[in-house]
SERO-4910 file (N, C-alpha, C, O; in steps of 0.05 Angstrom, whole numbers):
BEGIN
 pado doro    nc1    nc2    nc3   cac1   cac2   cac3    cc1    cc2    cc3    oc1    oc2    oc3
  Met    A   -510    129    654   -500    104    666   -490     81    648   -470     68    652
  Glu    A   -508     78    629   -501     60    611   -476     68    587   -467     52    570
  Glu    A   -469     94    593   -450    106    567   -422    107    588   -403    106    573
  Ser    A   -413    108    616   -405     99    633   -393     71    631   -369     63    631
  Thr    A   -417     57    628   -402     22    633   -394     17    598   -380     -1    588
  Ala    A   -405     34    588   -393     29    556   -360     35    561   -341     19    558
  Glu    A   -359     57    568   -334     72    573   -311     48    580   -291     40    569
  Ser    A   -327     38    607   -307     23    625   -303      4    611   -278     -1    610
  Thr    A   -316    -13    596   -314    -39    588   -298    -31    555   -289    -50    542
  Ala    A   -296    -12    549   -276     -7    525   -249     -3    532   -230    -13    520
  Glu    A   -248     14    556   -221     13    575   -200    -15    578   -176    -20    578
  Asn    A   -231    -34    582   -219    -61    594   -203    -73    571   -183    -87    573
  Ala    A   -218    -65    546   -214    -82    525   -187    -71    514   -171    -86    503
  Asp    A   -183    -41    517   -149    -34    509   -128    -52    525   -110    -65    517
  Thr    A   -139    -46    554   -118    -56    575   -109    -87    562    -88    -97    555
  Leu    A   -140    -95    563   -130   -128    549   -117   -136    526   -109   -159    525
  Arg    A   -113   -119    504   -106   -114    476    -71   -110    485    -53   -124    475
  Met    A    -68    -84    510    -38    -81    515    -22   -100    526      3    -98    522
  Glu    A    -36   -126    547    -34   -142    558    -18   -166    539      4   -176    542
  Leu    A    -38   -170    517    -39   -182    497     -9   -181    481      7   -199    474
  Lys    A     -8   -150    478     13   -143    457     37   -156    476     46   -178    469
  Lys    A     45   -148    495     65   -159    515     75   -181    518     98   -190    522
  Thr    A     50   -189    516     55   -226    524     68   -234    496     89   -246    496
  Met    A     54   -227    471     65   -238    442     94   -226    447    110   -244    452
  Thr    A    101   -210    448    128   -201    453    143   -226    461    158   -241    449
  Glu    A    134   -226    486    156   -248    507    159   -273    483    178   -280    470
  Ile    A    125   -285    483    135   -309    467    142   -310    436    141   -332    424
  Leu    A    150   -284    422    159   -286    400    196   -281    402    213   -287    385
  Gly    A    200   -269    427    227   -265    436    240   -295    445    262   -302    436
  Asp    A    224   -312    465    236   -329    470    230   -354    451    241   -376    456
  Gly    A    213   -351    428    205   -372    412    230   -378    389    237   -397    375
  Gly    A    238   -354    394    268   -364    367    292   -380    381    294   -387    405
  Val    A    310   -384    357    325   -399    370    354   -391    379    372   -379    367
  Ser    A    354   -400    400    376   -387    425    401   -416    427    395   -439    423
  Glu    A    424   -407    433    442   -427    426    447   -413    462    461   -430    473
  Asp    A    441   -393    478    456   -379    498    441   -394    523    449   -397    546
  Arg    A    410   -402    511    391   -406    535    382   -433    538    373   -444    518
  Gly    A    384   -446    561    378   -470    570    343   -479    553    323   -465    551
  Glu    A    347   -505    543    324   -508    529    296   -511    550    274   -501    547
  Ala    A    302   -525    566    278   -528    586    276   -508    596    252   -507    605
  Asp    A    290   -482    604    287   -456    619    269   -443    596    244   -442    600
  Gly    A    278   -435    574    262   -432    549    233   -437    545    216   -420    541
  Ser    A    228   -466    547    215   -477    537    190   -480    562    172   -495    555
  Ser    A    189   -472    581    181   -464    612    170   -436    604    146   -431    599
  Arg    A    188   -421    603    178   -388    595    158   -390    577    135   -384    584
  Val    A    161   -397    554    138   -400    535    112   -416    542     90   -407    536
  Leu    A    114   -441    554     87   -450    556     75   -439    578     56   -451    586
  Lys    A     85   -409    598     73   -404    613     66   -369    597     50   -355    609
  Ala    A     80   -361    572     71   -343    565     51   -352    540     38   -333    532
  Ile    A     47   -367    531     16   -386    513     -3   -388    539    -26   -380    537
  Asp    A      7   -399    561    -24   -391    579    -26   -375    582    -51   -372    583
  Glu    A    -13   -352    589    -25   -328    599    -40   -310    567    -60   -295    566
  Ala    A    -25   -318    548    -45   -307    522    -70   -319    513    -88   -307    503
  Val    A    -68   -345    517    -97   -354    519   -117   -342    535   -139   -334    527
  Arg    A   -105   -341    564   -131   -326    578   -135   -297    572   -156   -287    577
  Ile    A   -116   -285    561   -120   -263    556   -136   -261    533   -155   -246    537
  Leu    A   -136   -270    509   -153   -281    494   -183   -284    500   -203   -279    486
  Asn    A   -183   -292    519   -220   -314    526   -226   -293    535   -248   -283    529
  Arg    A   -207   -276    553   -224   -256    569   -227   -228    549   -243   -209    552
  Leu    A   -211   -231    532   -216   -202    516   -247   -210    500   -266   -194    499
  Arg    A   -249   -240    489   -272   -246    475   -295   -244    489   -315   -235    477
  Glu    A   -299   -253    518   -316   -235    538   -324   -211    535   -346   -206    525
  Val    A   -310   -194    543   -310   -164    534   -316   -151    512   -334   -135    513
  Glu    A   -302   -156    488   -311   -152    463   -337   -164    453   -345   -155    431
  Ser    A   -350   -180    465   -378   -196    461   -399   -176    471   -420   -169    460
  Lys    A   -386   -168    500   -405   -149    512   -407   -115    498   -428   -103    496
  Met    A   -382   -106    490   -385    -89    476   -399    -87    450   -409    -66    442
  Ala    A   -401   -114    437   -418   -114    406   -444   -116    424   -462   -104    412
  Glu    A   -452   -125    446   -481   -125    453   -487   -100    460   -510    -93    454
  Ser    A   -471    -81    474   -479    -57    481   -480    -42    456   -497    -23    456
  Ala    A   -465    -44    431   -467    -26    412   -497    -38    402   -506    -23    384
  Asp    A   -511    -55    406   -527    -68    382   -556    -51    397   -575    -45    383
  Thr    A   -555    -46    423   -577    -48    438   -578     -9    438   -598      1    449
  Ser    A   -559      8    426   -553     31    435   -561     50    404   -541     60    395
  Ser    A   -574     53    395   -583     57    363   -564     91    364   -560    104    343
  Ser    A   -559     97    382   -546    132    379   -514    121    374   -501    137    360
  Ser    A   -501    102    382   -480     96    392   -461     99    367   -471     93    345
  Pro    A   -436    108    368   -419    118    343   -412     89    326   -416     68    338
  Ala    A   -403     87    304   -391     66    293   -368     52    294   -346     63    292
  Ala    A   -370     27    298   -346     15    303   -318     21    294   -313     23    270
  Ser    A   -301     25    312   -269     27    297   -266      5    280   -275    -18    283
  Val    A   -251     17    259   -236     -8    244   -216    -19    258   -194    -10    267
  Leu    A   -229    -45    259   -207    -66    275   -173    -74    269   -166    -86    249
  Gln    A   -157    -66    288   -130    -67    281   -111    -91    292   -107    -96    316
  Val    A   -101   -105    272    -98   -130    270    -64   -124    291    -49   -107    282
  Pro    A    -57   -139    317    -37   -134    326    -11   -141    310     -6   -164    301
  Lys    A      9   -113    308     30   -117    289     46   -147    292     61   -155    274
  Glu    A     41   -165    319     62   -178    319     43   -204    298     55   -224    291
  Phe    A     24   -203    293     14   -224    279     12   -213    247     -4   -222    231
  Lys    A     30   -195    241     31   -190    217     63   -193    207     83   -193    221
  Cys    A     60   -195    181     85   -202    165     98   -173    162     84   -154    156
  Met    A    119   -172    164    139   -140    151    142   -147    128    151   -129    114
  Leu    A    136   -171    115    144   -172     87    123   -168     68    125   -157     47
  Ser    A     99   -179     78     80   -178     61     60   -158     71     39   -155     60
  Arg    A     68   -142     94     50   -123    114     15   -132    108      0   -122     92
  Ala    A      9   -153    125    -14   -162    125    -12   -184    149     10   -188    158
  Ile    A    -36   -200    160    -46   -216    179    -24   -244    162    -18   -242    139
  Met    A    -19   -262    176     -3   -286    169    -21   -306    167    -38   -310    184
  Ser    A    -17   -321    142    -39   -343    145    -20   -372    137    -32   -393    133
  Glu    A      6   -372    135     27   -392    141     44   -381    156     60   -374    138
  Pro    A     59   -369    186     71   -364    191     91   -384    196     84   -405    205
  Val    A    119   -377    191    143   -397    190    166   -383    204    173   -360    197
  Val    A    178   -397    222    206   -380    238    228   -388    222    225   -410    212
  Ile    A    249   -377    216    273   -378    205    298   -378    233    292   -376    257
  Ala    A    320   -380    225    342   -385    239    349   -362    259    365   -364    278
  Ser    A    332   -337    253    347   -313    264    316   -317    288    313   -301    307
  Gly    A    302   -334    284    275   -331    307    259   -314    302    242   -309    319
  Gln    A    259   -305    285    237   -283    269    218   -300    254    220   -323    246
  Thr    A    201   -282    251    165   -295    247    160   -287    216    155   -263    213
  Tyr    A    159   -305    190    146   -292    167    128   -308    160    121   -330    169
  Glu    A    114   -288    133     93   -306    121    113   -316    101    130   -304     89
  Lys    A    104   -348     99    122   -370     82    128   -363     65    151   -355     62
  Arg    A    105   -361     40    112   -352     13    131   -324      4    145   -319    -16
  Tyr    A    127   -313     23    145   -283     26    178   -287     38    198   -281     25
  Ile    A    176   -299     65    202   -305     60    210   -330     48    231   -339     57
  Gln    A    201   -342     32    213   -362     18    220   -355     -8    235   -371    -20
  Gln    A    210   -329    -21    225   -311    -43    246   -300    -33    267   -299    -47
  Trp    A    246   -290     -4    265   -271      1    291   -289      6    313   -278      2
  Leu    A    291   -309     13    311   -332     24    320   -340     -8    342   -349    -11
  Met    A    305   -336    -27    316   -352    -54    343   -335    -65    362   -345    -78
  Tyr    A    339   -301    -55    369   -284    -61    380   -277    -44    399   -265    -51
  Lys    A    377   -279    -20    387   -265      1    392   -286     27    377   -306     28
  Gln    A    410   -283     45    415   -304     70    421   -280     92    440   -276    106
  Thr    A    396   -266     89    394   -246    118    370   -247    128    349   -252    116
  Cys    A    375   -241    155    340   -241    170    326   -206    160    335   -185    169
  Pro    A    306   -207    143    290   -186    132    286   -157    164    278   -135    159
  Lys    A    293   -165    188    284   -151    201    311   -147    217    320   -125    217
  Thr    A    324   -167    230    345   -161    245    368   -160    227    391   -158    237
  Lys    A    365   -161    201    394   -156    179    414   -172    188    435   -166    176
  Glu    A    416   -187    202    441   -212    213    445   -230    191    427   -235    175
  Val    A    465   -238    189    471   -269    164    461   -290    182    466   -296    206
  Leu    A    444   -299    164    428   -325    180    449   -348    169    460   -351    147
  Ser    A    450   -364    195    469   -389    195    455   -412    173    469   -431    164
  His    A    433   -408    167    422   -430    150    396   -411    138    388   -391    150
  Arg    A    379   -423    104    365   -414    106    333   -432    105    311   -427     94
  Leu    A    341   -448    117    313   -465    125    298   -453    147    309   -436    161
  Trp    A    274   -458    151    251   -448    158    234   -474    166    232   -494    152
  Ser    A    222   -472    189    201   -491    204    172   -475    207    171   -451    213
  Pro    A    151   -487    203    125   -469    212    124   -470    246    132   -486    263
  Asn    A    108   -442    246    107   -437    273     86   -439    292     80   -420    307
  His    A     73   -461    293     50   -468    304     37   -453    326     13   -452    328
  Leu    A     55   -441    345     45   -431    368     34   -404    359     16   -395    372
  Val    A     44   -388    336     36   -362    332     19   -367    312      3   -349    306
  Asp    A     17   -393    295     -5   -398    278    -34   -398    299    -54   -386    295
  Glu    A    -28   -415    318    -49   -416    333    -65   -399    350    -88   -402    359
  Leu    A    -51   -381    353    -45   -353    370    -66   -330    354    -80   -314    366
  Ile    A    -62   -334    315    -69   -312    307    -95   -330    306   -115   -318    315
  Ala    A   -101   -355    297   -129   -372    296   -143   -364    317   -166   -357    312
  Gln    A   -136   -363    345   -156   -359    363   -162   -327    367   -183   -316    374
  Trp    A   -141   -315    361   -148   -283    359   -171   -276    337   -188   -258    339
  Cys    A   -166   -297    313   -186   -275    290   -213   -292    299   -235   -282    294
  Gln    A   -211   -317    312   -244   -325    327   -250   -306    347   -274   -299    350
  Ala    A   -235   -298    357   -240   -273    387   -261   -251    376   -282   -244    386
  Asn    A   -244   -242    348   -260   -217    342   -272   -220    313   -275   -201    297
  Lys    A   -280   -246    307   -296   -245    276   -274   -244    258   -283   -254    237
  Tyr    A   -253   -237    254   -238   -230    233   -236   -251    215   -236   -274    223
  Asp    A   -235   -245    188   -240   -275    159   -208   -269    154   -197   -254    138
  Arg    A   -197   -284    173   -163   -286    163   -169   -300    134   -186   -317    130
  Pro    A   -148   -287    113   -143   -302     86   -130   -324     88   -114   -327    106
  Glu    A   -134   -345     69   -122   -370     64    -95   -369     56    -85   -348     50
  Ala    A    -83   -389     57    -57   -389     44    -56   -389     23    -74   -401     11
  Ser    A    -33   -375      7    -35   -374    -31    -11   -378    -39     11   -369    -31
  Asp    A    -19   -396    -60     19   -393    -73     18   -368    -99     36   -371   -115
  Ala    A      3   -350   -103     -1   -326   -121     35   -319   -117     48   -324    -97
  Pro    A     43   -307   -142     69   -299   -136     74   -274   -131     56   -260   -137
  Ile    A     93   -262   -120     99   -236   -102    112   -222   -120    123   -232   -140
  Gly    A    113   -193   -114    130   -173   -134    160   -173   -103    166   -185    -82
  Leu    A    169   -149   -124    203   -144   -106    193   -134    -78    171   -129    -69
  Phe    A    222   -132    -67    212   -120    -42    225    -99    -41    244    -97    -57
  Ser    A    219    -80    -21    227    -50    -22    250    -46    -30    256    -32    -49
  Asp    A    274    -62    -10    298    -51    -27    302    -61    -47    317    -46    -60
  Asp    A    297    -82    -61    298    -77    -92    290    -56   -114    304    -48   -132
  Ile    A    262    -49   -105    252    -29   -116    266    -12   -116    272     -4   -138
  Asp    A    279      3    -90    299     26    -90    322     22   -108    331     43   -118
  Leu    A    335     -1   -114    354     -7   -133    339      2   -160    348     21   -172
  Leu    A    321     -9   -168    308     -5   -194    303     28   -195    302     36   -218
  Leu    A    298     49   -176    297     76   -177    330     92   -178    336    113   -191
  Asp    A    347     79   -163    367     79   -165    380     81   -202    398     93   -212
  Arg    A    370     72   -207    379     56   -235    361     83   -255    374     97   -271
  Ile    A    337     87   -251    316    103   -260    326    134   -256    325    150   -275
  Ser    A    335    138   -230    342    176   -233    376    182   -236    385    205   -237
  Ser    A    391    158   -237    419    168   -240    422    177   -267    405    178   -284
  Pro    A    450    186   -269    449    191   -301    466    171   -315    488    175   -327
  Ser    A    455    152   -311    458    126   -328    450    135   -355    438    155   -361
  Pro    A    461    111   -374    449    107   -404    419    114   -403    407    114   -382
  Val    A    410    118   -420    377    121   -424    364     94   -427    341     89   -421
  Glu    A    385     73   -437    379     47   -443    376     35   -416    357     20   -414
  Asp    A    391     36   -396    389     29   -369    364     37   -359    344     24   -351
  Gln    A    369     64   -362    337     77   -338    316     63   -355    298     54   -341
  Thr    A    312     59   -381    287     46   -398    278     22   -381    258     17   -368
  Lys    A    308      3   -387    301    -25   -377    291    -20   -341    270    -33   -338
  Ala    A    297     -7   -319    288     -4   -301    265      4   -296    253     -3   -276
  Ala    A    253     23   -317    229     33   -313    210     21   -319    187     29   -315
  Asn    A    219     -5   -333    200    -26   -352    187    -44   -333    164    -52   -329
  Glu    A    211    -49   -323    212    -72   -299    194    -56   -279    174    -67   -270
  Leu    A    199    -35   -271    177    -15   -248    150    -16   -253    130    -19   -238
  Arg    A    152    -14   -280    119    -14   -280    112    -38   -287     88    -39   -292
  Arg    A    124    -59   -291    109    -89   -290    106   -105   -261     92   -124   -256
  Gln    A    123    -89   -242    121    -91   -211     94    -81   -197     79    -95   -183
  Thr    A     89    -51   -205     71    -35   -202     42    -51   -213     24    -55   -197
  Lys    A     39    -59   -240     21    -69   -247      7    -97   -235    -17   -102   -229
  Arg    A     28   -111   -234     24   -143   -219     18   -150   -196      0   -167   -191
  Phe    A     38   -130   -172     33   -141   -148     22   -115   -137     29    -93   -144
  Ala    A      5   -120   -120    -15    -98   -100      8    -90    -81      8    -68    -71
  Asn    A     31   -111    -75     44   -103    -48     57    -78    -54     56    -59    -37
  Val    A     70    -75    -78     89    -52    -91     81    -25    -88     93     -9    -73
  Pro    A     58    -20   -103     39      6    -95     45     17    -66     54     37    -56
  Ala    A     34    -12    -53     28     -1    -23     51      4     -6     44      7     18
  Phe    A     81      7    -12     96     13      1    116     32    -13    135     44     -2
  Phe    A    109     33    -39    127     53    -59    125     77    -40    147     85    -33
  Val    A    104     89    -31    110    125    -25    117    122      6    129    139     18
  Thr    A    106     97     18    114    106     47    139     94     61    147    102     82
  Glu    A    149     76     48    164     60     50    199     68     39    219     60     50
  Ile    A    200     83     20    222     93      0    220    121      2    200    135      0
  Pro    A    251    129      6    256    156      8    255    173    -26    268    168    -46
  Asp    A    240    188    -21    239    207    -48    235    190    -73    248    193    -94
  Ser    A    215    170    -67    212    149    -84    202    166   -112    216    164   -133
  Ile    A    179    183   -111    164    189   -129    182    206   -146    185    203   -171
  Thr    A    197    231   -128    221    249   -146    240    229   -160    249    234   -182
  Arg    A    246    207   -146    265    191   -165    257    174   -186    273    164   -202
  Leu    A    234    173   -187    209    155   -212    207    183   -231    204    181   -256
  Leu    A    209    203   -221    204    224   -247    227    249   -256    226    272   -264
  Thr    A    245    231   -249    274    251   -243    278    252   -276    276    274   -287
  Pro    A    284    226   -293    284    234   -324    260    245   -339    261    250   -363
  Leu    A    240    248   -326    214    268   -346    227    299   -337    229    316   -355
  Ser    A    233    304   -317    242    331   -305    270    338   -323    274    356   -340
  Ala    A    286    318   -314    317    325   -318    325    324   -353    344    338   -361
  Leu    A    312    309   -370    315    310   -395    295    331   -407    301    339   -429
  Gly    A    275    340   -396    262    361   -408    237    350   -433    217    336   -432
  Glu    A    250    367   -459    240    365   -479    262    339   -497    258    329   -519
  Val    A    271    336   -490    292    309   -490    280    285   -492    284    268   -509
  Ile    A    263    287   -474    253    262   -463    230    257   -483    215    240   -475
  Asp    A    223    268   -511    202    258   -533    216    244   -549    205    236   -569
  Thr    A    241    236   -544    261    223   -562    261    195   -550    272    175   -560
  Tyr    A    249    196   -527    246    163   -509    227    165   -507    221    177   -486
  Pro    A    206    157   -523    167    154   -515    170    126   -504    148    116   -500
  Gly    A    190    111   -500    186     84   -482    189     93   -453    171     86   -437
  Leu    A    213    108   -445    217    107   -420    190    129   -403    180    126   -380
  Gln    A    184    149   -424    161    164   -416    138    152   -409    125    156   -389
  Lys    A    133    134   -432    109    117   -427    106     99   -400     85    102   -387
  Asp    A    127     79   -393    138     65   -367    138     82   -346    126     70   -328
  Ile    A    146    105   -339    143    121   -318    118    129   -314    107    126   -292
  Ile    A    106    142   -336     76    147   -325     58    129   -317     38    135   -304
  Thr    A     64     96   -328     52     84   -328     51     70   -294     32     62   -281
  Ala    A     76     69   -290     79     64   -261     64     84   -249     47     76   -233
  Leu    A     65    111   -251     53    128   -234     23    126   -231     12    134   -211
  Leu    A     10    113   -252    -17    105   -254    -21     86   -240    -40     88   -225
  Tyr    A     -7     65   -240    -16     41   -219     -9     49   -187    -22     39   -169
  Ile    A     13     69   -183     16     81   -155     -5     94   -147    -15     89   -125
  Ser    A    -14    111   -162    -37    127   -150    -69    113   -148    -87    122   -134
  Ser    A    -70     89   -166    -91     78   -162    -98     67   -134   -119     55   -129
  Leu    A    -72     72   -112    -83     56    -89    -89     91    -69    -78    112    -71
  Glu    A   -108     83    -56   -125    106    -39   -104    121    -27   -102    144    -33
  Glu    A    -90    110    -12    -73    118      4    -50    138     -3    -38    156      9
  Asn    A    -50    127    -30    -22    145    -43    -33    171    -51    -19    191    -49
  Lys    A    -65    170    -65    -75    200    -75    -62    228    -69    -53    247    -81
  Thr    A    -66    220    -39    -55    255    -30    -30    257    -37    -23    274    -53
  Ala    A     -9    237    -25     14    248    -25     27    253    -52     44    271    -55
  Val    A     18    236    -74     21    238   -104     17    261   -114     34    274   -126
  Ala    A    -10    268   -112    -21    297   -123    -10    319   -119     -6    339   -133
  Gln    A     -2    311    -85     11    341    -74     44    346    -79     54    369    -75
  His    A     58    324    -88     83    325    -99     84    340   -128     73    333   -148
  Pro    A    103    367   -123    105    394   -143    108    382   -168    100    394   -188
  Leu    A    120    359   -170    129    343   -204    105    337   -215    100    344   -237
  Val    A     86    322   -199     69    309   -216     49    320   -232     46    315   -256
  Ile    A     36    334   -221     18    345   -240     25    364   -265     20    360   -288
  Pro    A     36    381   -256     58    387   -284     68    367   -304     64    367   -329
  Leu    A     78    355   -294     88    323   -311     68    307   -325     72    295   -346
  Leu    A     50    308   -313     22    293   -332      9    311   -342     -9    299   -354
  Thr    A      6    331   -346     -1    356   -357     16    364   -383      9    371   -405
  Lys    A     35    362   -372     55    360   -406     51    330   -417     44    330   -441
  Ser    A     53    302   -406     50    285   -423     16    276   -436      9    255   -448
  Leu    A      2    295   -429    -27    299   -436    -23    311   -471    -38    305   -490
  Lys    A     -4    325   -472      1    339   -498     17    330   -518     15    336   -542
  Lys    A     38    310   -507     65    300   -524     66    269   -514     54    262   -494
  Gly    A     82    251   -529     80    223   -523     65    212   -538     51    221   -556
  Thr    A     69    182   -531     48    154   -547     21    164   -539     15    181   -522
  Ala    A      5    150   -556    -21    151   -547    -25    135   -515    -39    146   -498
  Lys    A    -17    116   -511    -17    109   -485     -1    123   -466     -2    113   -443
  Thr    A     13    143   -470     30    162   -448      3    179   -447     -7    181   -425
  Arg    A    -10    192   -467    -26    205   -459    -55    195   -449    -67    208   -431
  Arg    A    -70    169   -460    -91    163   -441    -88    152   -412   -107    149   -396
  Asn    A    -55    143   -407    -46    136   -384    -46    156   -356    -50    153   -332
  Ser    A    -36    184   -379    -29    212   -363    -60    219   -354    -65    227   -331
  Ala    A    -78    215   -372   -117    221   -369   -116    211   -341   -117    223   -320
  Glu    A   -112    177   -346   -125    165   -327   -118    169   -295   -133    164   -276
  Ala    A    -85    179   -294    -69    183   -280    -93    206   -267   -109    195   -252
  Leu    A    -96    228   -269   -108    254   -264   -139    246   -259   -154    260   -246
  Trp    A   -147    220   -270   -178    214   -260   -179    206   -239   -194    218   -224
  Leu    A   -162    179   -226   -160    168   -207   -149    195   -187   -156    193   -163
  Leu    A   -137    215   -194   -118    233   -169   -146    243   -161   -155    240   -139
  Ser    A   -160    255   -181   -186    276   -182   -210    264   -159   -223    277   -142
  Lys    A   -211    239   -163   -232    227   -132   -226    238   -111   -245    238    -96
  Leu    A   -206    250   -103   -205    256    -75   -211    287    -75   -197    302    -89
  Asp    A   -230    298    -61   -234    333    -56   -209    346    -56   -204    363    -74
  Ser    A   -193    342    -41   -178    355    -33   -152    360    -51   -135    377    -47
  Asn    A   -152    335    -79   -135    342    -98   -151    357   -125   -139    363   -145
  Lys    A   -171    361   -121   -187    375   -139   -185    398   -143   -196    410   -160
  Ile    A   -166    411   -124   -163    445   -118   -134    439   -138   -133    450   -160
  Ile    A   -114    425   -130    -89    416   -137    -92    418   -165    -83    437   -178
  Ile    A   -107    397   -176   -112    394   -212   -130    414   -227   -132    417   -251
  Gly    A   -144    428   -206   -160    446   -228   -150    473   -229   -160    494   -221
  Asn    A   -123    468   -243   -108    498   -251   -122    497   -283   -137    480   -293
  Ser    A   -111    522   -296   -125    526   -319   -105    503   -338   -115    488   -354
  Glu    A    -82    504   -335    -60    492   -357    -73    453   -359    -76    441   -381
  Thr    A    -77    441   -335    -91    418   -334   -110    415   -351   -110    402   -372
  Leu    A   -131    432   -338   -160    436   -346   -155    435   -379   -161    416   -393
  Lys    A   -145    457   -389   -142    457   -415   -130    432   -428   -139    427   -450
  Ala    A   -116    419   -420    -97    399   -436   -118    376   -429   -119    361   -449
  Leu    A   -133    369   -412   -155    348   -411   -180    356   -430   -192    337   -440
  Val    A   -191    387   -438   -207    384   -452   -195    378   -488   -207    368   -507
  His    A   -167    389   -484   -157    385   -512   -156    348   -525   -156    337   -547
  Val    A   -154    341   -504   -154    310   -505   -184    292   -507   -187    268   -512
  Ile    A   -200    309   -501   -234    300   -504   -233    313   -534   -241    298   -551
  Lys    A   -228    331   -539   -237    343   -565   -218    330   -589   -228    326   -611
  Glu    A   -190    324   -584   -185    311   -606   -165    287   -605   -155    278   -625
  Asp    A   -162    280   -589   -152    256   -584   -164    228   -580   -188    225   -575
  His    A   -145    206   -583   -153    182   -590   -176    173   -568   -172    178   -544
  Phe    A   -206    157   -576   -226    160   -554   -221    144   -533   -234    147   -513
  Thr    A   -201    123   -534   -199    113   -504   -183    138   -488   -189    148   -465
  Ala    A   -165    146   -502   -153    177   -479   -175    199   -470   -176    214   -450
  Ala    A   -197    194   -494   -220    225   -489   -232    213   -464   -238    227   -444
  Ile    A   -235    187   -464   -267    178   -439   -242    176   -413   -250    186   -392
  Ser    A   -216    166   -412   -213    176   -385   -208    209   -386   -214    217   -364
  Ala    A   -200    228   -402   -203    259   -394   -226    260   -382   -227    267   -359
  Ser    A   -250    252   -397   -279    258   -395   -282    249   -363   -291    265   -347
  Tyr    A   -275    223   -356   -279    216   -328   -258    237   -311   -267    242   -289
  Ala    A   -237    247   -316   -219    261   -299   -238    299   -292   -244    312   -272
  Val    A   -241    303   -323   -266    329   -319   -288    327   -308   -297    349   -302
  Phe    A   -304    307   -302   -328    294   -290   -321    299   -264   -336    313   -250
  His    A   -298    286   -254   -294    291   -224   -284    319   -220   -291    327   -197
  Leu    A   -272    335   -231   -253    357   -230   -283    384   -220   -282    405   -206
  Cys    A   -308    369   -237   -327    393   -244   -345    387   -210   -359    404   -199
  Cys    A   -340    370   -203   -358    363   -175   -343    392   -156   -350    392   -132
  Leu    A   -329    407   -161   -317    426   -152   -332    455   -167   -332    458   -191
  Pro    A   -341    472   -151   -363    492   -167   -340    505   -186   -342    501   -211
  Glu    A   -316    519   -176   -302    535   -192   -289    527   -209   -282    543   -226
  Asn    A   -280    498   -212   -273    486   -236   -292    483   -264   -283    475   -286
  Arg    A   -318    492   -260   -338    493   -282   -330    511   -303   -324    505   -326
  Gly    A   -332    537   -291   -326    551   -306   -306    554   -320   -308    563   -342
  Lys    A   -282    546   -310   -257    542   -326   -255    525   -359   -248    532   -382
  Val    A   -269    493   -340   -274    481   -367   -288    482   -389   -283    472   -411
  Val    A   -320    504   -379   -332    517   -401   -317    530   -419   -320    522   -443
  Ser    A   -299    552   -413   -285    567   -420   -267    558   -435   -259    574   -452
  Glu    A   -252    532   -435   -234    523   -444   -251    501   -478   -242    486   -496
  Gly    A   -272    510   -471   -288    495   -495   -304    471   -497   -314    462   -517
  Leu    A   -305    459   -465   -312    432   -454   -337    425   -476   -339    405   -491
  Ile    A   -354    443   -472   -385    433   -483   -387    430   -516   -403    413   -521
  Pro    A   -374    442   -541   -374    432   -565   -356    411   -564   -358    392   -579
  Ala    A   -336    414   -546   -322    378   -550   -328    358   -541   -317    337   -546
  Leu    A   -352    363   -521   -366    337   -520   -394    329   -539   -406    308   -541
  Ile    A   -397    347   -547   -419    349   -562   -417    336   -595   -433    325   -610
  Asn    A   -382    345   -595   -377    336   -621   -369    305   -612   -377    288   -627
  Arg    A   -358    297   -593   -352    270   -590   -385    248   -594   -389    228   -608
  Ile    A   -402    262   -577   -437    248   -575   -437    245   -605   -443    223   -614
  Lys    A   -433    261   -619   -442    261   -658   -429    237   -662   -429    227   -684
***
């Protein structure tokens, strides 16, 4: 009986969330700037939709409060699912819940500091792609209040507004990848790779969309390493920047599987363990260490060539590179079939010499 009641409560919460999503869509659609719609008529619709959204939020708060009480009284109840922020409350540029929502000429709402940077260089709407009549924006108090109420109802910790710098947007990163992967002069490829390395290091939003939103991003990034072959050794700066960018992209948990499963990644990281500058070898080892944290990647990485190259780094390379390689081997050895391989490659004497 208790289980049936809990299921009914959960269904009610899901229904309310769907109603809230529908109402939010109406509000955001009617809340924009429109010359074809009468002001009084539009305002009336928006006010009614706001009242409905507030009603749904209050009801949702009551239902989710009952769900929380039910979970507290049942020790065998499953763990609560991760709270999903309604997409209407997220900025498509920051991919996060909005702290300072502002509306632009197209009627679309964005996070203030992200759209400010966008409008410094462009006069189009990121979502609709239409050319804007002006670059002005104004606070969207309506959406701000709805987000605040949703956060309160769901006990969600809304981030404070920030003035921290942000990185390039996906279309700008796409242009950098075009320069890296095209048969342009190596000097231009190197400049583009250097900027991409800087972006992936400084700005968390760049690795976040690099794999999921940019077509063939990993292939295009690695094109110079695969196309130039042994000639890449004569361009150590280009090799270092590409490997380092790949390292920062691999640091994001959501990217680890896609990166490791790409057919070019592990062979090129293995090759870079053997050649290139000291920083290139160290960053290759560190990238393999990060990727090896996932069990599914341990099998992919655990081929004899990669393990042999890692053991060689531990045995012969600079101390910082050896540390990263040791971490990678440690994680890979969590898989029993990899242990015999690294021992046969001379791991034990290499470690003993390092300890001495």
